[in-house]
BAFI-3210 file (N, C-alpha, C; in Angstrom, 3 decimals, decimal comma, padded with zeros to 6 digits):
// residues 170
n [1|2|3|4|5|6|7|8|9|10|11|12|13|14|15|16|17|18|19|20|21|22|23|24|25|26|27|28|29|30|31|32|33|34|35|36|37|38|39|40|41|42|43|44|45|46|47|48|49|50|51|52|53|54|55|56|57|58|59|60|61|62|63|64|65|66|67|68|69|70|71|72|73|74|75|76|77|78|79|80|81|82|83|84|85|86|87|88|89|90|91|92|93|94|95|96|97|98|99|100|101|102|103|104|105|106|107|108|109|110|111|112|113|114|115|116|117|118|119|120|121|122|123|124|125|126|127|128|129|130|131|132|133|134|135|136|137|138|139|140|141|142|143|144|145|146|147|148|149|150|151|152|153|154|155|156|157|158|159|160|161|162|163|164|165|166|167|168|169|170]
n.u [-017,907|-017,848|-017,887|-016,341|-017,540|-016,966|-018,032|-018,491|-018,802|-018,366|-017,703|-020,667|-021,313|-022,421|-020,061|-019,103|-016,486|-014,845|-013,338|-012,626|-012,359|-013,688|-012,297|-012,034|-013,939|-012,778|-013,389|-013,628|-011,659|-007,870|-004,442|-002,453|000,396|003,047|004,979|007,838|009,835|012,248|013,330|014,425|012,915|011,493|010,374|008,148|005,361|003,722|000,735|-000,596|-003,791|-006,697|-010,239|-013,906|-015,979|-018,156|-020,319|-020,020|-018,434|-015,061|-012,318|-008,964|-006,140|-003,708|-002,500|-000,621|001,474|002,711|005,591|006,281|006,593|006,356|005,792|003,811|003,446|001,190|001,076|-000,673|-001,061|-000,708|-003,280|-003,855|-003,095|-002,572|-002,498|-002,854|-006,061|-008,147|-009,812|-011,235|-010,127|-008,795|-008,691|-007,109|-007,838|-006,516|-004,418|-002,957|-002,430|-000,796|001,655|001,808|002,403|005,189|006,451|006,521|007,748|010,502|011,132|011,283|013,079|015,324|015,132|015,625|018,374|019,573|019,215|020,529|023,129|026,138|026,433|027,176|025,352|023,550|020,472|020,289|022,105|022,342|023,590|023,922|023,377|021,530|019,364|018,619|016,353|016,047|015,159|012,569|011,097|011,100|009,431|007,115|006,502|005,271|003,411|000,702|000,531|000,971|-000,566|-002,843|-003,041|-005,096|-005,047|-006,922|-006,782|-007,898|-006,125|-004,293|-002,940|-002,209|-000,439|000,142|002,170|001,844|002,632|000,669|-001,649|-002,312|-004,764|-005,261|-006,696|-006,208]
n.v [006,089|003,675|000,097|-003,442|-006,656|-010,273|-013,139|-016,247|-019,620|-021,468|-023,886|-024,592|-022,004|-018,826|-016,490|-013,464|-011,486|-008,135|-006,990|-004,691|-000,711|002,101|004,702|007,566|008,831|009,309|009,450|010,646|012,279|013,518|012,818|014,873|015,279|012,720|012,079|010,653|010,117|008,205|007,116|005,239|003,799|005,801|006,909|008,478|009,048|011,213|012,105|014,353|015,782|016,143|016,256|015,618|016,265|015,610|017,258|017,841|019,869|020,996|019,796|020,585|018,432|016,953|013,829|012,170|009,535|008,099|006,563|004,461|001,441|-000,322|000,160|-000,171|-000,564|-000,489|001,029|001,929|003,728|007,165|009,242|011,801|015,180|016,353|014,279|011,291|009,969|009,556|006,759|005,260|005,488|003,305|001,126|-001,744|-004,747|-007,271|-009,508|-011,106|-010,231|-007,865|-009,319|-010,781|-008,688|-007,737|-010,087|-010,300|-007,845|-008,552|-010,959|-009,844|-008,148|-010,002|-011,297|-009,084|-008,559|-011,061|-011,214|-008,991|-009,004|-010,675|-013,155|-015,578|-017,303|-018,690|-020,581|-021,998|-020,847|-019,687|-017,475|-016,236|-012,713|-012,063|-014,109|-013,340|-012,871|-011,503|-008,580|-008,938|-010,888|-009,612|-007,617|-009,186|-010,220|-007,885|-007,269|-006,420|-003,816|-002,364|-000,605|-001,223|000,671|001,399|003,219|003,517|004,104|005,366|003,969|002,414|000,896|001,879|000,452|000,838|000,163|000,939|003,049|004,789|007,325|011,021|013,227|016,366|019,190|021,327]
n.w [006,420|004,521|004,451|003,637|003,718|004,632|004,219|005,623|006,609|009,367|011,287|011,287|012,034|010,700|010,210|010,026|008,653|008,475|005,782|004,579|004,769|003,055|003,394|002,214|-000,225|-003,397|-005,964|-009,227|-008,696|-008,809|-008,756|-008,111|-007,388|-006,228|-003,905|-002,642|000,195|001,121|004,233|006,047|008,784|009,131|006,883|004,456|002,406|000,142|-001,194|-003,139|-003,728|-005,566|-004,833|-005,237|-002,746|-000,318|-000,553|-003,114|-003,767|-005,450|-004,055|-002,349|-001,110|000,950|001,612|003,853|004,509|006,879|008,612|006,844|005,742|003,273|-000,203|-003,183|-006,444|-009,546|-012,526|-015,527|-016,963|-016,921|-017,719|-017,990|-018,412|-015,935|-013,918|-012,311|-012,488|-009,851|-008,090|-005,263|-001,764|000,363|003,325|003,952|005,802|006,423|007,448|006,198|002,980|003,945|004,723|002,085|000,657|001,767|001,000|-001,632|-002,607|-001,217|-002,543|-005,257|-005,274|-004,897|-007,429|-009,095|-008,344|-009,398|-011,797|-012,811|-011,831|-011,557|-009,670|-007,196|-006,076|-003,469|-002,566|-000,474|001,581|004,614|005,387|003,237|002,264|000,386|001,186|003,609|006,183|008,515|008,709|007,665|009,080|011,645|010,807|009,888|012,556|013,847|012,431|013,170|013,943|011,567|008,783|006,035|002,947|000,344|-002,580|-005,195|-008,949|-011,923|-013,949|-012,694|-009,378|-006,005|-003,268|-000,052|003,140|005,927|009,255|009,805|008,795|007,689|006,858|005,501|004,565|002,020]
ca.u [-017,273|-018,301|-017,290|-016,668|-017,291|-016,842|-019,057|-018,244|-019,427|-017,323|-018,609|-021,860|-021,767|-022,117|-018,903|-018,776|-015,455|-014,585|-012,137|-011,765|-012,953|-013,382|-011,938|-012,266|-014,334|-012,099|-014,012|-013,319|-010,596|-006,735|-003,455|-001,400|001,956|003,452|006,436|008,519|010,841|012,734|014,470|014,300|011,528|010,816|009,833|006,692|004,668|002,586|-000,168|-001,298|-004,940|-007,804|-011,338|-015,108|-016,190|-019,788|-021,035|-020,048|-016,949|-013,747|-011,379|-007,444|-005,887|-002,814|-002,529|000,987|001,660|003,855|006,302|006,464|007,702|006,465|004,862|004,031|002,126|001,039|000,109|-000,893|-000,876|-001,662|-004,184|-004,223|-001,880|-002,617|-001,967|-003,664|-007,344|-008,399|-010,913|-011,351|-008,975|-009,183|-007,768|-007,486|-007,611|-006,114|-002,873|-001,965|-002,545|000,487|002,646|001,987|002,787|006,386|007,421|006,577|008,838|011,679|011,348|011,267|014,579|016,095|014,977|016,300|019,741|020,262|019,113|021,177|024,305|027,048|026,444|027,193|023,953|023,159|019,428|020,393|022,832|021,669|024,613|023,744|022,660|020,053|018,457|018,867|015,080|015,846|014,117|011,237|010,533|010,670|008,225|006,054|006,026|004,694|002,642|-000,752|000,849|000,954|-002,118|-002,411|-003,920|-004,773|-005,500|-007,493|-006,912|-008,423|-004,955|-003,772|-003,514|-001,156|-000,583|001,229|001,930|002,748|002,145|-000,503|-001,732|-002,787|-005,306|-005,333|-007,338|-005,476]
ca.v [005,114|002,417|-001,263|-003,915|-007,703|-011,307|-014,030|-017,897|-020,543|-021,720|-024,849|-024,372|-020,570|-017,876|-015,710|-012,091|-010,771|-006,806|-006,870|-003,487|000,359|003,133|005,863|008,587|008,855|010,291|009,200|011,790|013,027|013,577|012,982|015,740|014,883|011,815|012,392|009,593|010,489|007,477|007,301|004,006|003,530|007,057|007,079|009,186|008,994|012,052|012,398|015,389|015,063|016,934|015,340|016,434|016,107|015,009|018,919|018,269|021,028|020,474|019,896|020,006|017,779|016,257|012,652|011,913|008,315|008,026|005,104|003,748|000,272|-000,887|000,659|-001,214|000,192|-000,654|002,045|001,560|005,331|008,486|009,373|013,289|016,020|016,763|013,187|010,143|009,816|008,809|005,936|005,096|005,328|002,410|000,532|-003,450|-005,409|-008,944|-009,271|-012,109|-009,283|-007,565|-010,262|-011,195|-007,685|-007,723|-011,250|-010,150|-006,887|-009,386|-011,743|-009,047|-007,672|-011,284|-011,856|-008,269|-008,451|-012,130|-011,092|-008,289|-009,419|-011,616|-013,261|-016,649|-017,409|-020,352|-020,231|-022,683|-020,458|-018,753|-016,145|-015,267|-011,672|-012,488|-014,821|-012,333|-012,654|-010,687|-007,617|-009,299|-011,373|-008,650|-006,841|-009,910|-010,272|-006,812|-006,782|-006,073|-002,565|-001,348|-000,402|-001,271|001,396|001,111|004,185|003,129|004,983|004,567|003,331|001,191|001,004|001,923|-000,014|001,350|-000,192|002,602|003,080|005,535|008,482|012,485|013,975|017,611|019,881|022,331]
ca.w [006,066|003,728|005,243|002,685|004,638|003,838|004,786|005,348|007,483|009,929|012,212|011,268|012,525|009,754|010,503|009,176|008,847|007,896|004,998|004,272|004,776|002,527|003,985|001,298|-001,826|-004,217|-007,187|-010,030|-008,179|-009,389|-007,710|-008,884|-007,024|-005,492|-002,971|-001,621|000,787|002,165|005,458|006,853|009,434|009,092|005,612|004,271|001,178|000,254|-002,325|-003,488|-004,571|-005,526|-005,517|-004,939|-001,344|000,025|-000,902|-004,343|-003,818|-005,153|-002,656|-002,575|-000,114|001,038|002,091|003,996|004,835|008,185|009,009|005,517|005,368|001,859|-001,333|-004,098|-007,341|-010,669|-013,025|-016,913|-017,710|-016,830|-018,689|-018,280|-018,481|-014,732|-013,226|-012,338|-012,170|-008,564|-007,623|-003,923|-000,878|001,204|004,450|003,925|007,369|005,875|007,355|004,878|002,337|004,326|004,581|000,905|000,008|001,813|000,600|-002,946|-002,513|-001,159|-003,564|-006,577|-004,871|-004,947|-008,554|-009,874|-008,076|-009,779|-013,054|-013,430|-011,303|-011,677|-008,059|-006,881|-004,969|-002,967|-001,818|000,913|002,580|005,504|005,482|001,916|002,354|-000,210|001,979|005,086|006,419|009,592|008,697|006,901|010,284|012,426|010,178|010,235|013,863|014,443|011,346|013,574|014,118|010,492|007,921|004,366|002,287|-001,394|-003,235|-006,694|-010,003|-013,160|-014,512|-011,698|-007,878|-005,324|-001,850|001,046|004,194|007,041|010,516|009,793|007,477|007,845|005,659|005,798|003,451|001,396]
c.u [-017,821|-017,291|-017,561|-016,080|-017,187|-017,624|-018,731|-018,810|-018,550|-017,905|-019,717|-022,267|-021,659|-021,192|-018,885|-017,314|-014,926|-013,273|-011,689|-012,797|-012,818|-013,465|-012,043|-012,944|-013,618|-012,535|-014,060|-012,302|-009,101|-005,772|-002,530|-000,062|002,059|004,832|006,644|009,540|010,958|013,751|014,131|012,764|010,798|010,547|008,322|006,816|003,578|001,898|-000,620|-002,339|-005,979|-009,227|-012,935|-015,624|-017,734|-020,721|-020,975|-019,140|-015,566|-012,857|-010,072|-007,247|-004,501|-002,862|-001,047|000,840|002,606|004,562|006,071|006,994|007,743|005,967|005,155|002,780|002,279|000,441|000,538|-000,620|-001,227|-002,084|-004,549|-003,060|-001,854|-002,091|-002,722|-005,169|-007,814|-009,863|-011,520|-009,663|-009,758|-008,323|-008,031|-006,914|-006,733|-004,822|-002,187|-001,747|-001,092|001,339|002,814|003,037|004,850|007,096|007,256|007,738|010,137|011,884|011,683|012,830|015,667|016,201|015,867|017,583|020,123|019,911|019,764|023,122|024,942|027,419|026,550|026,269|023,987|021,937|019,372|021,365|022,249|022,058|024,609|022,802|021,228|018,697|018,202|017,249|014,784|014,790|012,642|010,460|010,298|009,247|006,797|005,593|005,508|003,488|001,085|-000,799|000,420|-000,460|-001,843|-003,310|-003,682|-005,733|-005,573|-006,860|-007,317|-006,929|-003,838|-004,028|-002,269|-001,372|000,748|001,044|002,585|001,925|000,823|-000,843|-002,217|-003,348|-005,489|-005,766|-006,324|-006,284]
c.v [003,882|001,014|-002,377|-005,663|-008,980|-012,240|-015,282|-018,610|-021,246|-022,604|-024,694|-022,843|-019,901|-016,819|-014,294|-011,442|-009,048|-006,998|-005,663|-001,983|001,206|004,161|007,362|008,522|009,659|010,243|010,487|012,573|012,838|013,436|013,715|015,704|013,823|012,328|011,432|010,154|008,917|007,880|006,337|004,028|004,953|007,598|007,681|009,059|010,218|012,233|013,505|015,607|016,384|016,169|016,282|015,921|015,849|016,310|019,033|019,417|020,210|020,778|019,314|019,486|017,190|014,927|012,230|010,436|008,301|006,504|004,280|002,595|-000,293|-000,119|-000,322|-000,773|-000,233|000,064|001,697|002,585|006,289|009,041|010,685|014,290|016,497|015,769|012,251|010,387|008,938|008,218|006,269|005,009|004,178|001,612|-001,058|-003,886|-006,484|-008,649|-010,118|-011,418|-008,563|-008,130|-010,387|-009,913|-007,556|-008,971|-010,758|-009,066|-007,993|-010,330|-011,016|-008,636|-008,711|-011,315|-010,781|-008,441|-009,783|-011,764|-010,034|-008,465|-010,716|-012,548|-014,701|-017,024|-018,710|-020,032|-020,938|-022,079|-019,342|-017,613|-015,374|-013,853|-011,328|-013,014|-014,223|-012,317|-011,811|-009,612|-007,815|-010,091|-010,506|-008,023|-007,715|-010,032|-008,971|-006,094|-006,022|-004,314|-001,442|-001,780|-000,928|-000,607|000,918|002,087|003,748|004,447|004,569|003,677|002,530|001,802|001,333|001,175|000,497|001,026|000,713|002,212|003,587|006,503|009,953|012,822|015,343|018,488|020,911|023,899]
c.w [005,624|003,889|004,173|003,842|004,032|004,996|004,707|006,826|007,841|011,443|012,371|011,764|011,298|010,280|009,453|009,423|008,197|007,321|004,691|004,465|003,691|003,236|003,220|000,078|-002,528|-005,926|-007,741|-009,536|-009,001|-008,404|-008,718|-008,438|-006,032|-005,001|-002,146|-001,078|001,746|003,138|006,664|007,438|009,364|008,027|005,411|002,693|001,110|-001,320|-001,986|-004,238|-004,577|-005,895|-005,111|-003,599|-001,181|-000,478|-002,545|-004,659|-004,157|-003,984|-002,783|-001,048|000,064|001,945|002,658|004,804|005,588|008,341|007,849|005,583|003,924|000,921|-002,401|-005,067|-008,665|-011,412|-014,849|-017,669|-017,043|-017,181|-018,846|-018,115|-016,766|-013,827|-013,187|-011,766|-011,119|-008,640|-006,304|-003,105|000,066|002,052|004,160|005,049|007,115|006,104|006,449|003,667|002,642|004,311|002,967|-000,084|000,187|001,431|-000,917|-003,159|-002,315|-002,268|-004,914|-006,518|-005,282|-006,858|-009,593|-009,798|-008,997|-011,108|-013,796|-013,055|-011,973|-010,225|-008,173|-005,780|-004,976|-002,240|-000,708|001,724|003,219|005,508|004,310|002,228|001,638|000,257|003,352|005,126|007,722|009,748|008,360|008,241|011,365|011,948|010,444|011,586|014,413|013,126|011,456|013,509|012,949|009,623|006,494|003,851|000,801|-001,893|-004,879|-007,804|-011,310|-014,212|-013,852|-010,400|-007,229|-003,938|-001,272|002,237|005,134|008,330|010,787|008,695|008,406|006,781|005,979|004,547|003,105|000,978]
res [m|h|s|m|w|e|h|f|i|q|g|g|i|n|v|k|i|k|k|s|d|l|i|l|t|t|f|d|g|t|m|r|k|l|n|i|k|p|k|c|v|e|s|t|i|e|f|q|i|e|y|y|n|s|e|d|t|r|t|g|a|t|l|v|f|e|q|v|i|a|i|d|f|q|i|n|y|f|n|n|s|i|g|s|e|l|m|g|f|y|e|i|y|d|n|d|r|k|i|q|m|i|e|k|i|f|n|n|r|l|e|g|y|l|y|h|g|d|y|n|y|d|k|n|d|e|n|d|i|l|n|s|r|s|a|i|n|r|i|v|s|e|i|e|k|y|h|l|y|q|q|q|t|e|g|g|i|f|y|i|l|a|n|g|y|k|l|t|s|n]
***
């Protein structure tokens, strides 16, 4: 596993913090299928992938993310007829990045609702459903138990905030 570190000076001391780990080298791999199964706190996301393993053998695998609380992805294109070309699969350890992801989705939900709806919204009304932060506050208070995964692709990137994942060979 390859780790990425951040170095900085704090109080005259050189501090080294682990930012992320490369979990799986999926370079020259393909995501053949993406399956999202929404089921509240039991939601799962499944990637069916193919990649070359350390012995340079084409390997099929399934990545299943469990107890998914958020997914965010941006894809510019799926550049071949098979699927999305994969790069690396990482875990990011920064809790601020996890919280930013949750906040981004919350704000996009608010913006989307207001964009399409005729809604008398009051940003100062704590009882307005669009301002309700109880679920987000609960998640933020438990953010340590969730893992932020990043699957890089040639045409974009997937972020999955989940309780864990399983990798099985096909």
